N, C-alpha and C positions, 0 to 999 in steps of 0.2 A: 618642648615638645620637638622631637625629631623630626628632621626635613622633610622625610617620608610619608611620615603619618600626619603631619601638619597639608603637607599638598594634595596627601590623599582625603583628609575633612572636608578642606576645601573643595575638591573636584564633586565629593559625596554633597555640601550642601548645595553647588550649583546646578547637579543635577534635581534636589530637593525644590529649589525656587523653582527653576524655568521649568521643570518638566511635571514636578506633581502636584504644587499648587497653582490653580487659576488663574489666569491671568483677569486683572478689570477688563470691563466689556472698553472702555474708553482706549487700551491699551492694545497695541498689537503686538502679534506673538513673535517678533522681531523685537520691535521696543521690550518685552519683559523680559526677551531673554538678555537685552543690553542692560537691564535692570538686575539682573543675578549676576551678570559678571561685575559690577561695578560691587555689588555689597560682598562680593567674596575677595576682590581685591582689597577691600576693606578691612575683610576681617582677615584678612593674610596681614593686613599692616598692624592687628592687635596681635595676635597670634608669633609671627614672625616667623616662619619656617624658611624664607628669602629674606634678602634685604630688600627693601620697599622698591627701590629703582626695579630689580628683576622680577618684581610681583607687578611692577607696573608696564613692563615690556609685556611679560606674558598675557596680562592683559588687555593691553591695545590689539596684540595679536590675533585674542580670541575674538575681540570688537569685528576685526577686519576679516575673519571667518565667518562671523554671522553676518556678512552683510554688506557693513560701512565702509565705503569707498577709503582706499588707504590715502588718498590725500588729505579727507579728512580727519581720519584717525591720528595721522600726524600734523594736523594743524595747529595741536597746543604750544609745538617747540618754535611755530613765529608768532607767538603773541608777547609785544614789550614786555609783558609783565615777567615773563619768564627771563628774559635779557636783562631786564631791570635787577634780578635776585643773583645774578651771578657775577654782573659784573660789580656790584656791591660787598661781593663776599670775595672779591679781586681784592680790591679797593682795602679791604678788613685786613686781608694777608699782606699787603705792603704795609700797613698801618704797624703791624707783629712783628713783621719780617727788619723794617728800617729802626725800629722804639719809638714811634711818636707815642702807640698804644700804652706803654710803659710810662713813656712822661709824662702823661695825661695823668694816669693813677698817681704819680707819686706827685703830680703838684697838688692834688686836693686831698693828700695826707699829709704834704706839708703844710698843707693849710688850713684843717679843719681837723688834725691828726691828735692831738693832746690828750682825748681820752680813748676806751676802747668804742665809745658810743660815735664818738666822732669819725673816728678811722671808719667802723660800720656805713658810717654815713659819707664819708668820702668815699669808699669802695661803691657804694650803689650808685652814685651821681657820676664815676667813674663809666660805670654801665648805659644809663639813663644817657651820659653825652655820645657816648657811643653808638646809642642805639638809634641815634639820629641818623644814621649811614649805613650801619654795621646788620645787617639780615640775619644775624645767627648768635642766638644766644650762648652756642657751643665756642662759636670763634670768641665771643666778647668775655662771657664769663668762667670758660675753664681755659683759653687760651690769654687773655691778656690780664684778669683780674684776677684769678684765683692764685699764680707766682707771686703778687705783692702780698697777697693776704697771707700765703705760709710763710714768707719771708717774715713778716713783722711778728706771725705768730711766734715763728721760732727764736725771734729776736729776743722774747719774755721766756725760751726755753719750755714751750707749750707744745707739744708734739702730738700726735696721733697717739692716746695710750691714757694713762691716769695724769698725764699733764695737759691733755687735752683741755680740760675744764678750766685751764688757768687765762684759755683768751681763743684759742684757736675754734672749740667746739660753737664758741657765740659765735665769731665771722663769718664762719663756713654757712654759718645757719642764717645769719643777716646776710649775706651776700647771696644766697640762694634765691632767697625768698625777694629779695630787692630785684633779681635778673628776673621775676614774673612782671612785677609791676615796669620794667624798661620794657617788657616785651609788648604791654598791654597802651604804651604810651606814643607807641610811633608805626607807621605804617609799614616800615623798615628793622620793625623791632625783632620780627621773627619773619620766616620764609611765608610760611602759610597765610599772615597776613594779606599779601599779595593774592594770593589766592580764594581767600576769602572777599576782598573788593571784588576780583572776578566777578565770584557767585553772588556777590548784592547786587553788581548790575544787571547782572543774565536775569536774577529771581525777583528779585524787587525793584529795579530801575533805580536804584539806589549810586551815582557816581562818588566813591570814595578816594580822597585825593590823600598824597603825603599831606599838605595843607590842612584837609577839613579832620583828618584824624587826629593831626596834632592837637586843632584849636579844641576837639572832642573828647580829647583826654588830659587835657591841661589840668584841668580842674581837679577832678580827681583824680589823678595821677599823682600829684605834687601830693594830695593830702594822703594819698597809698605811701608814697615817700618819706615824707613825715612819721609814719604811724608806725610802719614795718618792722624798720630796726628796732624800733621802742620796744614793740610787741618780743621779740628775739632777746633784747636785752634784760628785761622784766622776767621773760622764763627761763632763759641760761644765762644768769647773769656770771659774767667772769671773773674769775677772782682777781685778775688784775683790770683795775678802772681807769687808773692814771695810767696814760703811754704819752710821756714828753720825751720818750726815745724815739716813738714811729716819725713826729717830724723831722727828728735831727736824722735819722737812717733816712728819711726821704731827700733829704737837704744834701746827704751825702752822697747815696747812690746818684741824685740833679748832677753832682757835682763829677762824681766821675763820667757822664754821658756827655759833660762839658756840652758848647753850645748846640743849636739846632744843626745837624748835618744837611747837606745838600737835598739826602733822598727828604729829609724830614720834612725841610722846607717845601720841596714842590709836593711833598703829599700832604701838609697841613693846607695847603692854599688848594689841591685838588678838593681834600674833603669840605674845609671851609665852604668853597666856592661852589660846590654841588650841592650841599645844605641850604646857601642860600639860595639859591635857585631854585631850589623845592619848594622851598617857603614860600618863595616870591611868587611861584609857580600862576597862580590866579590874576595873578598882574600882565605877566608877558607871553603867557599861552602855550609857552615852551613845553614838548612833552618830555616830562619825568627821564624816560629810558634815554632821549634823545642826547640829556645833560649828562646822565651816568655815561652814554657812550662817548662823549667830549671827553669828558672826564679821565678815564682808562684810556684812551687815548693817548690823554697829555702823558700820564705815566709811563705807557710803553714807548711814546717818540720820546721823551728826556730819557729813557735807561732803567729808570728810578723801576719799574716792573720790564722785566724779561719774558718775551714769550716762552719761553720754556720753562719758566717758574708758573705762568698764567696755566698752561697745558699740565701742570704737574699737581695742581691744587686738585687732588681728586674729591675733596669733599663738596666743594664749589659744582662739578660737572655733574654729583652723585645728583645732586639737587635737580641740576638742571635737568636732568631726566626724570626724576617721580614729580616733579614740580609742573611741568610742561605737559606730562603725559597723565597727569591727574587733573590737571585742568581742563583740559579734551576730553576726557570720560568724564567730567562733571557736566559740561557743556551738551553732551550727547546724552545723558542720562535724562537732563532737563526736558532735551527735545522728545524725548519718549511719553512725558507727562503723567510718570511714576510718583515725582514729587509733588504735582498738585492734585492727585488722586489722592494722597496721603493727607495732604493738610485739609482737604473738605472734608475727611474721613474725622478727622483728630479734631477740627474746629467744632464739626457739628456735637461735639462730648461738650464743648463749652459754651452752649448757646444760652443766652439768660445770664449768664454769669460777667462783670465789668471787664474790662478787657484789663483795667490796670493791676487787679486781682490775680487773673491768670498771667501777666507779663512776670508780677514775680513769684508765680508758682514754679512756671518755664524755666526762667531762670535760675531758680535754685535746682531745680531738677538737671537742669542745662549742666550746673554748675560739677555738682556731687557726682554724676556720670563718670566723671574723670577718674574715678578710680580706677575704673575699668579700662583705661587706655594709659598707655605709655610714649602718645604722641601728640600734640597740639593737633598738628596737622592731621592725624586718622579721627580726632575726635570734633574738628571741625567740618571734615567731609562729612563723616559719616551725621551728626544732628543740625549741623547749621540749616543747610539745604530746606529738611522737613520742618525744622522750629522757626525759622523766619517765613515761612510760607503760612504755617500754622498763624503766627503772632498776627500777621498782614491779614489772613483770612478773620480774623476775629474784631478786626479795627483800630490794630494796633499802628498808628503813624509809621510807616516804614523807615524811616531816617530812627525813631526810635528804637525798633525793633533792629534795623542792621548794627546799629554802634553798640547796641546792650550785649547783642552776641560776638560781637566780632574781639570786643573789649574783655569780658570775660571771657572769653573761650583761652585768652593767655593766662588769668588770673590763675585759673584751674592749676597752672603747670606745680605750685606750691605745694601743693594739697600731697604729694608724696615724694619718695626717695628717686622715681622712675618714670615721672610727670611730664618731663623731656628728655632731651638726647644731653642736657649736661646735668642733670640729677646724679645718675649712675657715675659720674666723673668725678663729681666731688662729695658724693657718698663714700664713693669708693679711697677717697684719702681717707679716710678713716678716725675722723675727729666727731663725729657726732653719730650716735646712735640711732638704730630705725625707729626706738619710741618716741627718742625726743625729737626727731625729725616729722613724724606723723602728728606727735602732738600740736607741735606751734605750727604744721602745716595747715590743720583745724582751725585753730585760734586765729591765726593770720587770716584765713579765708571767710569766716563770720565777719571780720574786722574790714575786710575788703569788698566784701558782700554791701554791708552796712555803707559805707561811701561811696561805693559806685550807684546804688540805688536812692539814696537820699541825696547828697552833694550833687552828684552826677546828673540823675535826675532832674534835680533844680536847675544844675547849669545847661543840660539840654534844653530844659524847657524857657532857660532865657534865649539859647538860641536858636530860637524855632522849632526844636524840632515834632513838637507836639504841643 
């Protein structure tokens, strides 16, 4: 869709929603216009006539024009979670630039890369390890892990095209599916996870911390980590199954890198220290954003990260703009009462049906609706608020409703080659056909749903979520 036609469609959508559809009795005219603005921004994220940050800035401007004080409109940029995202992305930039991320990947490959399946597990565990503090699937999967995967595939003369099935097709597919699981395992697995955590506190009064998310996701997450590469292996079995050269290649590359440099040592200490402080936040009670700020301060003070590099990291500041803006717009939407009205109307449909049945049905709808989304963030913003309100309204325990929706939102990325920002990058490499991508994505989705609704639910029962 062209920019002009896309923007015209959004304006038309706003006029229909705000001025032709009557506002519910409990919502003020200003609140209904606010709701229409929010829906249009979400629709814009799906159709993409403009970049997400530009859409958010226009949406914030529209909300100010609708009568919301400017200080309130811009309040999202003062939220600690917004700064946590940008700081974590800057730490990821340092890890990539100094070579630490590459070294971690090579260490995994050297340890378990003697078979093609072992290489896939090594790449996945690299992604999972980095997801503990790198809130960007693109930075991890496309920036840090993909170069290693391609190097190993090419080591066996497997390149996009006729030789792709030799090894590269399997590795890229397994890597992408594993990256979706990594996103689901940590609060910092994906930038939108922190947005979801803020929505959970506002909408369901459930506090989601780094440690609580990690504990909630560890059991089903590790099970998915074990199963997902195996599914890709069974469905796209590579011609090369034994890869003794891979550990040799990794060892050779590590030898070329030499011992840890000064910058790598500092970055490793910061990454490990920040991660440790996040894990133990329930004991020392230090704010996780404060901990991240201390870490970035050490990197800046030591010269490991220069301010010029930080200021030039466009992707991080882009996330800062759309994330801070959407966080505030979500809060303003909740204040209008629109999500509560929707939840009450939908909950009335399920009266008399056991909440366990409704939970499973809604999670399946929530999951496969991602075929219509090209962003985990857009999916979460559009569907998490009303769905969590509906589930709690019919009697689902709040913690169970929140964590099942938050974790599932990330797993949906594996469905398509456009399911999240890294999808088009990996698909564009040319190793995997669209048919193979979607086929493996669907089978993997069934396995993930089964794992998280059985082992995950049992684990959450033991944790006392329900």
